[in-house]
N, C-alpha and C positions, 0 to 999 in steps of 0.2 A: 385336661381330659378327666382327671379324677373328680374335679368339682362338677363337671357336667354329668358324669355317671351318678354321682351322689344325688343330684337333684332331678334325674331323668324320671318322668312319670312311670310308675310300675304297673298301672292298670288302666282300663278304660275309664274308671271312676275319676282318676286324676285328670284325664282329658276333659271330662264333663265339667269339672270345676273351672278349668281354664276357659272353656267356651262360655260358661255362665258369667265369669268375671269380665271377659272381653266384651260380651254382649251388653252387659250393664254399663261398661265404660263408653261404648259406642252410643248407646241410647241416651245416656246422660250428656255426652258431649254434643250430640245433635240437638238436644233440647236447649243447651246453653248457647250454642252457636245461633240458634233461632232467635235468641234474645240478645244477640251481638256480644256475647261473653265468650272470649276465645281462650281464656287462661288455662282451661283443662288440657288443651293441646300440649302444654308444657310439662305435664305430668310424666309422660314416658321419658322425656329427656332428663327430667329431674331424677327419675329412678335410675337411669343409666349412669348419671353423674355420681349418685350416691353409691352405687355398686363399685364404680371405679375408685371413689374415695376409700372404700373399705378394702377392696381386693387388688387394685392395680393403679397405684399412684403414678407409675411411670407413664402409662397410657393417658392418664388424666393430665399429666404435665404436658405431654405432646399435644393433646387436644387444646389445652390452654394457650400454648404457643401459637397454634393455628388460629385461634379465636382472637388473639390480641390485636392484630391489625384491623380486624373487623369490629372490634368493640367500640361502643359509643360512650362518650363521657357525658354524664347527666348534666354537668355544669353547662355544657354547650346547648342543652335542651331547656335551659332556664328553669330547672327545678331545685336550685339552691344547694347543690353539692357537686363535688368533683369526682365522684365514684365512677369508674369505668366498668361498664357492663357488656358482656358477662365475665370479663377476664378477672377483675379484681376480687369478686366474691369467690371465684374458683381458686385464686391464689391464696386467699385467706383460709379456705378449707384445706388446701394442700399443706399449708404451713402448720395449721393446727394438728392435723393427723400426723405429720412428720415429727413434730416435737413430741407428741404423746408417745409415738412408737419409740423414739430415742430414749425417752424417760424410762420406759419399761424394758426395752430390749438393749439399748446402748451398744449396738453392733456397728457403729459407723467406723469406717476404715481409718485407722490412725495415721497411715501414710498420707492420706489426703487431708486429714484434719490438721496435721502439723506441717503441711507444706507452707513455705513462706507467704505465698499469696493468701492462703486461708488465714494465716495468723494476722496478716495486715488487714484483712477484712474484719476479723474479730476486733482488732484494736480500733478500727474506724467506727464500728457499730457500738463498741463499749463507750468510746468518747461521746458519740452522738447521744447515747442513752444518758450519760452523765449531764450533758448540756440541756437535756429535757428538764432536769430538776432545777436548773438555774435560769430557765427560759423566761423571757419577758411575757410570753403568752404560753403557759404550760400546756393547755389543751390543744392548741395549734401544733405545738412541737410534739406532743404525744401522738397525735394523729399522723403527723409526718413520719415519726420514728416507726410506728406500727406498719405504715405502708412501705417503708424501706425494708422492714423485716420480711414482709410478704413478697417483696421483689427478690431479696438476696437469698433467703432460705430455700425456696423452690428452685430458683434458676441458677444458683451457684452450688449450694450444699447438696440438695437432692439431685440436681442435674449431674453433678460431679460423679456420683455413684452410678447414675444412668449411663454415663459416658465411659464406664469401664468396658462396656461393650462398644467396640469401635463403630459398628454400624449405626448405633443410636445417634452419633454425632451428625451423620448425614440426614437422619430422620428429623432431628431438631432444625437443621438448616432449611430443609425443604418444607417443613411445616410452616415456617414463617414466610419463606419465599413465595410459595403457592398462594397463600393468603394475601401477601403484599401485591402480587400480580393482579388479584381481583380489585384491590384498592386502586392500583394504577389504571386499570381499565375504567373504573368508575370516574376517576379524576380526568382521564383523557376525554371521556364523553363531556364532562363539564367544561374542559378547556375548549373543545370544539364549539360548544354552545355559546361560550363567551368570546369566540373569535380570537383565542389565545391572547386576550388582553392581560397585560402584566399585572395591573392592580387587581382585577377580578380573579386572576389565576391564583392569588395568594390564599384564597379561601375555598376553592372548589373541591379540595380534598376533605373538607369537613362533611359529616361529623366524625369521620374515622381518624383523621389526624388534625390536631389543633391549628397547625399553620404549615405553610409551604416549606419553612426551614426545617422543621422536625421531619416532615415527609421526605425531603431531600436527604437529610442526614442519615436516615435509616436505609434508604436505597443505596447510598454510598457505602455503608458498612457491609452490605452483602455483595456489592459489585465485584470485588477481588475473587470471591469464592466462585461466582458464576464464570468469570473470565478463566479461572484455572480449569474449570470443567471443560470449557471450549478447547483448551490446549491439551488437556489430558483426559479425554472422555472415558478412556478405558479404566482409569483409576476410580472414577466416580460412577461408572456403569450407567451412562446416559449418552444419548446420541449427540453428536457434535452439532447437528442442525438445530436441535432443541436448545442447546446451550447458546448458540449464536443468536437465535431468535430472542432469548431472554436478555442477552447482552444488549441487543438493539432496543428492546422495550425499556430496559433500565436506563440506557444512554439518553433516549428521548425524554424519559420521565425526569431525569436530572437536568437536562437542558431547559425543559419547560417548567421546572420547579421555580425558576428565577431566583434561586437561593445563592447569593454571592458567597456566603460562608462555606457552602458545599463545594462550590467551584474552586475555592482556595484550598480546601482540604485534599482534593484529588491530586493536584500536582505534588503536594507534600508526600502523599502515599506513593506516587510514582518515583519520587526521589529516593524514598526508603527502599523501594523495590530494587533500584539500581545499586544502592549501597550493599544490599544483601546479595544480589546476583553476582556482583564483582568483588564481594568480600572486602570492601574498602574499610580500612582500619579506623578506629575511633579517633586516633590522633590526627589522621589525615583530614578528618571532617572538622575537628575542633580548631585546628590552626586557622583555616580560612574563616570559620564561623566567628572566632574571637576577633579576627582582623576586621570583618564586616561590621560586627557589633561596635568595635572601637570607632570605626568611621562614622557610623550612625550617631554615636554619642557626641563625637566632635562636631558633627554637622547637624545636630538636632534642631537648631534654630532655623537653618535654611530648609530643612525637611518639613518642619511645621508650617513655615511660610508657603512652601510649595503646595502642601496639602490644603491650606486655607484658600489658595487661589483656585483650587479645583472646584468648579461649580456644577459638575456633571452629576445629576441625580439619577437614581435607578430608572431603567426604562426597559422596553421590550427588546431593544437591540442588545445582542450579546456583548459587543465591544464596549458600548456605552455603560452597560451594567457593570462590567469589570472596572471601567474607569471610575465609577462612582464609589468603589470600595474605599478609596483614599479621600473622599470628600467629607471633611469634618466641619464644614461650614453651613451648607444648605441642605444636605441629605438628612432628613429627620431620623431615619433609622440609625444612621451612624452617630449622629450627635446625641440621640437618646441613650445609646449604649455608653457613650462617654459619661453621660449624666448618671446612669446606673452604676457604672464602675466607681466613679468618684464618691458616690453616696455609700457604696459598699466599703470602700477604703476608709471613709470617715467613720462608719459604724465600727469597723475593726479597730481603728485607733482608739475609740472610746472604750471598747470592751475587748481588749486583745487576748484575754485568757480564755473566757468561756463563750464569748460572742453573745448574740441576742436570742439564740435558741433556734433549733432546726425548723425550717419552714416559715420563719417569721419575717424574712427580709421584706416582702411586699407590703407588710403591715407596719413596718418600722422605718422605712427609708425616707419617707416624705420630709421629715424635719431636717434631714441631712443634705437635701438638694440645695445647691447654691443658685442664686438668681441668674448668674452668668451662664449656668449650664442648662437652664430650662429650655425646653423645645416646644414646638406646637403640639406634640403628643405626650408631653409630661403630665403627670397626674398626682394628686395628693390623696386620691381615693383608695389606693392599694388594689387596683383592679386590672392592672396591665402587666402582671407577671413578675419575674424574679430579676436577679442581678445580671443575667445574660453572660454568665461565666461559670464554668465548672470548677474554677480555681479561686476566684475572688469571692464568689458567693459563699462557699463553705467557711471561709475565713470570717466573713461578717456574721454568719450564723453560729459557727462553732469555735471561733477563736483560732489562734495560731495552730493548735493541734488538729483542728477540723480541716484546715487547708493542707497541712503537711502530711497527714495520714492519707489523704486522697492523692496527693502528688507522689508519695512514696509507693502507693499501690500501683499507680500508672507506670512509674519508672521501673518497678520490679517486673511488671507484666511485660514491658518492652524487653527487659533483660532475658526473661525466660523465653519470650517469643523468638528473639534473635538466636539464642542458644539452640533451641529445638529446631528452628528453621535451617540452621547450618550444620548441626551435628547429630541429628536423629539418625538412627540406624536404617530405617526404611524411607524410601523416596516419597511414598504416599504420605507419611507422617510429616516429612519436611514440607511438602507442598501444602498440606492442610494447615500446618502451623503458620506458614508464610501468609496464606490467605486470611487467616484469623488476625494475625498481627497487622497486616495492611488494612483490613477492614476496621479494626479498632483505631488504627492511627488516624483514619479520616475523622473519627469521632473525637479523638484527643485534640486534633487541630481545631475542629469545629467547636470544641469546648471552650476555646478562648473567646468565642463570640456569642455562644448560646449555652444554655443548660437545660437538659430535658430528663435528667435522672429522677425527677419527681413524677414522671409519667410511665405508664406501663409500656407504651410503644417503644421507648428507648431502653428502659431498664431490662426488658426481657432479652434482647440481643446483647446488651452490654454485659450483664452478669452471666448470661449464657456463654458468651465468648470467653469470659474469664474462666469459667468452669471447663470449657473445651481445652484451653491452653494448659490448665493445671492437669487435666486428665491425660493429655498428650505427654506431659512431662513425667507424670507419676506412673501411668499404666502402659503407655505405648512408646516409650523411649528407653529401651533396655540398655543401650550403649550411649554414654555421654562423653564429651570431651574431658580429659583429665583436668582437674583444677591446677592452675599454675601457682 
């Protein structure tokens, strides 16, 4: 209100100048529109964004979250770059202003800065920065590293301070969900037009999402939050009917995403829910898990032979699509993943210390493909994406530490999530922590089969969920279980 009072016109002369400026803008805009030039319409939006950059980074951050699902990647429009508009320029601006403010003010909360999750993120970024210097393609790696910074700094470090206010967590979640519902509506229209054809359905979510797998992965991340709202609407201050409607929309969207990786991740999240709900101890899980792993190792040859006999390719039928998950002989999607993984492992074995450089996998893996692993969709042109793994890919590009720092970050996130979900003082905090943990667990499982952290669509919720969990632990969890 002080700012408004300061700049409130104090006389009729001030109003006259406003009328003159507005009239000139309208006249000029009409003249340009008559010439089919529409760019001046963007000026008011640009001015609003500029004001938010200078005066309210928190609101600009939430606006960016909302715009992310609706952003369009220029690469998909064949203009020779992979910049996502308008989200990534906004992220770059937020990152720049945030860093400048910290350099001059240095008022970042030390409790949040030195939280173990924050430290692990710093280590991961530091190592990635070092491997830029040793990269096989330094310019590619530098661009990749800078884009990682404009994902992590706004949506972890800035968001972490935003989430000191508990209500802002809900605003973050709803900003993405509402926008995602718009994309689901657009995709559903495309599905109806294609007759729900499985092959055509894999691209109907473009230009907003690059593939059906990334589209499904993000919906799965937010599904536990929406389900929690349906069961506890009073906690999240929303009607149960609305929550149930969103669950239905999400469930249908996941079903018709035809993403097998997502379908695998959801039962894993459900299993984690039951582990937390019934407080099953770790040793109770590890003993049967180790026994099952031992059986798999002993019978690995028989298992591989059984998988090789599976000729079921992906299809529109849900059961047949599930059966195709273990088809490593004729399903091109599965066999190409094996090709990418073996190439990534071979790259890691050649450069186990520093790797080939961030973002370089798709430009370097071609010589590491073995003839026996090539598929009908294999390419040497480096134009069909990355290593299809959030765990193997970083090892190929960043060496052993590149992979280990990512794995350590994920494991510690799970540890914090379990601790807050079980031992937080307030029930609302417990519930929120559990939904964030379950949502992230779907992505952790999905990460064995795909990797999307080089895109804004996945990075915004991924790093945002990391920030939410840290904020719950630092700011909204006053009573913790004593350390044994």
